[in-house]
C-alpha positions in Angstrom: 20.1 3.2 16.0 19.3 1.8 19.5 20.6 -1.7 19.8 20.9 -2.4 16.1 24.5 -1.9 14.9 24.8 -0.1 11.7 26.5 -3.1 10.0 23.7 -5.5 11.0 21.1 -2.9 9.9 22.8 -2.5 6.5 22.9 -6.3 6.1 19.2 -6.7 6.9 18.2 -4.0 4.4 20.5 -5.2 1.6 19.8 -8.9 1.9 16.1 -8.6 2.4 14.3 -9.5 -0.8 11.9 -6.6 -0.3 13.3 -4.3 2.4 10.2 -2.1 2.4 9.2 -2.7 6.0 12.7 -1.9 7.4 13.5 0.6 4.7 16.8 2.2 3.9 16.8 4.7 6.7 15.4 5.0 10.2 13.1 7.8 8.9 11.6 5.5 6.3 10.9 2.8 8.9 9.3 5.4 11.1 7.2 6.6 8.3 6.0 3.1 7.5 5.2 2.5 11.2 3.1 5.6 11.5 0.6 5.2 8.7 -1.2 2.3 7.0 0.2 -0.4 9.2 -1.3 1.2 12.3 -4.6 1.6 10.5 -4.7 -2.1 9.8 -3.8 -3.1 13.3 -0.3 -4.1 12.5 1.6 -2.9 15.5 5.2 -2.0 14.8 7.1 -1.6 18.0 10.7 -0.4 18.2 11.8 -1.5 21.7 15.2 -2.6 22.9 13.7 -3.7 26.2 11.1 -6.0 24.7 12.1 -7.4 21.3 9.5 -9.6 19.6 9.2 -11.6 16.4 6.7 -10.8 13.8 3.2 -11.9 14.8 0.2 -12.8 12.6 -3.4 -13.0 13.4 -5.4 -14.2 10.4 -8.8 -13.8 12.1 -8.8 -10.0 11.7 -6.1 -9.7 9.2 -3.9 -8.2 11.9 -0.1 -8.5 11.7 2.6 -7.0 13.8 6.3 -6.7 12.9 9.3 -5.5 14.8 12.6 -4.1 13.8 14.6 -6.5 15.9 17.3 -5.7 18.4 20.9 -7.0 17.9 20.1 -9.6 20.6 17.1 -10.8 18.6 19.0 -10.9 15.4 21.7 -13.0 17.1 19.1 -15.4 18.4 17.4 -15.7 15.0 20.7 -16.3 13.3 21.4 -19.3 15.5 18.1 -20.8 14.3 18.3 -19.8 10.6 21.7 -18.3 9.8 20.5 -16.9 6.5 18.2 -14.0 5.6 14.9 -15.6 4.5 12.5 -14.3 2.0 9.6 -12.3 3.4 7.2 -15.3 3.4 5.3 -13.9 6.4 4.7 -10.5 4.8 1.5 -8.7 5.9 -1.8 -9.8 4.6 -2.8 -7.2 2.0 -5.8 -6.1 0.0 -4.5 -7.4 -3.3 -2.3 -10.3 -4.5 -1.2 -11.8 -7.8 -0.3 -15.5 -8.0 1.8 -16.0 -11.1 2.9 -19.5 -12.1 5.3 -19.8 -15.0 7.1 -22.6 -16.8 10.6 -22.2 -18.4 10.7 -22.5 -22.2 13.4 -24.3 -24.2 15.0 -21.2 -25.7 18.8 -21.3 -25.7 19.2 -18.6 -23.0 16.0 -19.3 -20.9 17.8 -20.6 -17.8 20.5 -18.0 -17.8 17.8 -15.3 -18.3 15.7 -16.6 -15.4 18.8 -16.9 -13.2 19.7 -13.3 -13.9 16.2 -12.0 -13.2 15.9 -13.9 -9.9 19.2 -12.6 -8.7 18.0 -9.1 -9.3 14.5 -9.5 -7.9 15.3 -7.4 -4.8 16.2 -4.4 -6.9 13.1 -4.8 -9.0 11.0 -4.9 -5.9 12.6 -1.8 -4.5 11.9 0.0 -7.8 8.2 -0.6 -7.4 7.8 -0.4 -3.6 9.5 3.0 -3.4 6.4 4.5 -5.1 4.3 3.9 -2.0 6.2 2.9 1.1 2.9 2.5 3.0 1.5 -0.2 0.6 3.3 -3.2 2.3 4.6 -4.4 -1.1 6.1 -7.9 -1.0 7.0 -10.7 -3.4 8.0 -14.2 -2.7 9.7 -16.3 -5.3 9.3 -20.1 -5.5 11.3 -22.5 -7.7 10.0 -25.9 -8.8 11.8 -29.2 -8.8 12.2 -29.5 -12.5 14.4 -26.4 -12.9 16.0 -26.2 -9.4 19.2 -27.9 -10.4 19.6 -25.9 -13.6 18.9 -22.5 -12.0 20.7 -22.9 -8.7 23.4 -25.5 -9.3 22.8 -26.5 -5.7 21.6 -29.7 -4.0 17.8 -29.9 -4.2 15.8 -29.4 -1.0 15.2 -32.8 0.5 11.4 -32.8 0.0 11.1 -30.9 -3.2 9.2 -32.9 -5.8 6.4 -32.1 -8.3 2.9 -31.9 -6.8 1.6 -35.4 -6.2 -1.9 -36.0 -7.5 -4.3 -37.0 -4.7 -7.1 -39.2 -5.9 -10.0 -40.1 -3.6 -13.1 -42.0 -4.4 -15.0 -38.9 -5.3 -12.6 -36.0 -5.8 -9.1 -35.5 -7.1 -6.4 -32.9 -6.4 -4.7 -32.6 -9.9 -1.1 -31.9 -10.5 -0.4 -29.1 -13.0 2.8 -27.6 -14.6 4.8 -24.8 -13.0 8.5 -24.1 -12.6 8.3 -20.6 -11.0 5.9 -19.0 -8.6 5.7 -15.3 -7.9 3.5 -14.4 -4.9 3.1 -10.7 -5.4 1.0 -8.7 -2.8 0.4 -5.2 -1.6 -2.3 -2.8 -0.6 -2.5 -1.5 -4.1 -3.4 -3.4 -7.2 -1.5 -1.0 -9.4 1.8 -1.8 -7.6 1.3 -5.5 -8.2 0.5 -4.8 -11.8 3.6 -2.7 -12.3 5.9 -5.2 -10.7 4.5 -8.0 -12.8 4.8 -5.9 -16.0 8.5 -5.2 -15.3 9.1 -8.8 -14.3 7.6 -10.2 -17.5 9.5 -7.7 -19.7 12.7 -8.9 -18.1 11.9 -12.6 -18.4 10.7 -12.2 -22.1 10.4 -15.5 -24.0 12.3 -17.5 -21.4 9.0 -18.3 -19.7 5.4 -19.0 -20.5 2.4 -18.4 -18.2 0.7 -21.4 -16.8 -1.7 -19.5 -14.5 -2.3 -16.0 -13.3 -4.8 -15.3 -10.6 -5.7 -12.0 -9.1 -6.8 -12.3 -5.5 -8.5 -9.7 -3.2 -9.3 -9.5 0.5 -13.0 -10.0 1.1 -14.4 -8.1 4.1 -12.9 -9.4 7.4 -10.6 -12.0 5.6 -13.6 -14.2 4.6 -13.7 -16.5 1.6 -16.5 -16.4 -0.9 -18.3 -19.2 1.0 -18.8 -16.6 3.7 -16.4 -18.0 6.4 -13.3 -16.5 7.9 -10.3 -18.1 6.2 -6.9 -18.8 7.9 -7.9 -18.9 11.5 -5.5 -21.7 12.3 -2.4 -19.8 11.1 0.5 -19.8 13.5 1.4 -16.6 15.3 4.5 -15.2 16.9 7.5 -17.5 17.3 5.4 -20.3 15.9 5.5 -18.7 12.4 9.3 -19.2 12.1 9.1 -22.7 13.6 6.3 -23.8 11.2 7.5 -22.1 8.0 11.3 -21.9 7.7 13.6 -24.8 7.2 16.2 -24.9 10.0 19.7 -26.3 10.5 18.4 -29.4 12.2 16.2 -30.3 9.2 19.3 -30.5 6.9 21.3 -33.7 6.1 24.8 -33.8 4.8 23.4 -35.1 1.4 20.9 -32.3 0.9 23.3 -29.5 1.8 22.6 -26.1 3.4 20.8 -24.4 0.4 17.4 -25.1 1.9 18.1 -23.4 5.3 16.0 -20.3 5.7 13.7 -21.4 2.9 10.1 -22.7 2.8 8.1 -25.2 0.8 5.1 -23.7 -1.0 2.0 -25.5 -2.3 -0.6 -23.7 -4.4 -4.0 -24.8 -5.6 -6.8 -23.1 -7.3 -10.3 -24.0 -6.1 -13.6 -23.1 -8.0 -16.7 -22.9 -5.9 -20.3 -23.9 -6.8 -21.9 -21.1 -4.9 -25.4 -22.0 -6.1 -25.2 -25.4 -4.5 -23.5 -24.0 -1.4 -26.2 -21.4 -0.8 -28.7 -24.2 -1.0 -27.4 -25.4 2.4 -28.8 -24.1 5.6 -26.3 -22.1 7.7 -26.1 -24.9 10.3 -25.2 -27.4 7.5 -22.5 -25.0 6.2 -21.1 -24.7 9.7 -21.0 -28.5 10.1 -19.0 -28.7 6.8 -16.5 -26.0 7.9 -16.3 -26.8 11.6 -16.9 -23.2 12.7 -19.8 -20.8 13.2 -20.3 -18.6 10.2 -21.0 -15.3 11.9 -18.5 -15.2 14.8 -16.0 -17.9 13.7 -16.3 -20.0 16.8 -14.8 -23.4 16.6 -17.2 -26.3 16.8 -16.5 -29.6 18.7 -14.9 -32.4 16.7 -17.1 -35.2 15.5 -16.9 -38.5 17.4 -14.5 -41.1 15.9 -15.9 -42.8 12.8 -18.3 -39.9 12.0 -18.0 -37.3 9.3 -15.2 -34.9 10.1 -15.3 -31.2 9.3 -12.9 -29.3 7.1 -11.3 -27.8 10.2 -10.6 -31.3 11.7 -9.4 -32.9 8.4 -7.0 -29.9 7.8 -5.4 -30.5 11.2 -2.2 -32.6 10.9 -0.4 -34.5 13.6 2.7 -36.6 13.5 3.1 -40.1 15.0 3.8 -38.7 18.4 0.6 -36.6 18.4 2.4 -33.3 17.8 0.3 -30.9 15.7 2.0 -29.2 12.8 0.9 -25.8 11.4 1.3 -24.3 8.0 1.0 -20.6 7.0 -1.9 -19.9 4.6 -2.2 -16.7 2.6 -5.3 -17.8 0.8 -7.3 -15.2 -1.2 -10.7 -15.1 -2.9 -10.8 -14.5 -6.7 -13.5 -14.4 -9.3 -15.8 -12.5 -11.6 -19.5 -12.4 -11.0 -20.1 -11.5 -14.7 -18.5 -14.8 -15.9 -19.8 -16.8 -13.0 -16.4 -17.6 -11.6 -15.9 -17.7 -7.8 -13.0 -19.3 -6.1 -10.3 -19.5 -3.5 -6.6 -19.5 -4.2 -4.9 -21.7 -1.7 -1.2 -21.0 -0.9 0.5 -22.8 2.0 4.0 -22.2 3.3 5.5 -24.9 5.3 8.8 -26.0 6.9 7.9 -29.6 5.9 6.2 -30.5 2.7 4.8 -33.7 4.1 2.5 -31.7 6.4 0.7 -30.2 3.4 0.6 -33.5 1.6 -0.9 -35.2 4.6 -3.5 -32.5 4.9 -4.6 -33.0 1.3 -4.7 -36.8 1.7 -7.0 -36.4 4.7 -9.2 -34.0 2.7 -9.5 -35.9 -0.6 -9.2 -39.5 0.6 -10.9 -39.0 3.9 -10.6 -40.2 7.5 -11.6 -43.0 7.5 -11.1 -43.6 3.8 -14.1 -42.6 1.8 -15.3 -39.9 4.2 -13.7 -37.0 2.3 -13.9 -33.3 3.2 -17.4 -32.2 2.4 -16.2 -28.8 1.3 -14.9 -30.5 -1.8 -18.5 -31.2 -2.9 -18.8 -27.5 -3.4 -15.1 -26.5 -4.2 -13.2 -28.2 -7.0 -9.4 -28.1 -7.2 -8.2 -27.2 -10.7 -4.5 -26.7 -10.2 -1.7 -28.1 -8.0 2.0 -27.2 -7.9 4.9 -27.3 -5.4 7.7 -24.8 -5.1 10.6 -24.0 -2.8 11.2 -20.4 -1.7 15.0 -20.2 -1.1 16.5 -17.6 1.1 16.9 -14.1 -0.1 20.7 -14.5 0.2 20.6 -17.5 -2.2 18.5 -15.7 -4.7 20.8 -12.7 -4.7 23.8 -15.0 -5.2 22.5 -16.5 -8.4 24.0 -13.7 -10.3 27.5 -14.4 -9.0 
């Protein structure tokens, strides 16, 4: 098995929440490598001479993923010594965003805990039906049920979504204890996984929101612009998304290592008003050209900033902090509903909170993100995606 020892290989496949990209045998991995991933420009390279981390390019929807060498695994384990969930799974053609709240039935928490601990097996039951479909599911747990479900110290930044109220627009806070980010190349696989999941959860949960997303042409939103260009790639994905050892204090414990904060929002677009703008006006709002996605210059200080500029977050030292977006369009022309489901993964929750403050309050205050004049936020929730190891251990 080249440089991957059998014991490490078994650990990766058993602890992985999904395991479909690595598979249970080398032949399965090779099979995955040779088909749809190649068609979608996701380059899988098995090379002991040149190990690389997974790379993402949101502009073309292209992703690349490696089966790491033993040396790479050792390096990664020093950074995050726990197997994380597959938060950087490939961008797919279909996704389901399922937000649930726990009910107050006598066995609700124990049922939820049991289901979450077996989520890896459930994912394998579904993903085995089409190994080329890039099936993945990420589980997020909200602050109100974290203690009861895990019995572990709460991640240091995990709190309910904080409403952001500007002079003109508001980002509301809405209920949600559990998030299931389900995605694959096939809508039927997502459906089947959700069906089995809800059967297992039964009356221990109620549905707060269910949104079915789809990829729109060359990863564009329904406003007509490429979405997710600023996503990190390569090593920057891990550095931007996963909580590391150095982020953890003695009080917060190690449960958050290898995990990621998740913020979700549902935006509804007023396409009629948006289409009333000239292309140049739309480009000024977004900060990029519409046809070829070229970044426009930032506005001078004190002038109206574009969405691109307001969504860029720096710390006090001037260091820029990225988040990983897996946004997807959703809607129904027959019912006149058109929207974007925002989902952001981050190593640091404050980065997303700062981005939303800049958008809704404005910089300077009062000069809000003009995209909000055409896109209204209707939901807002925060979750933490713990490591796959932590999830599996909930059944112990």
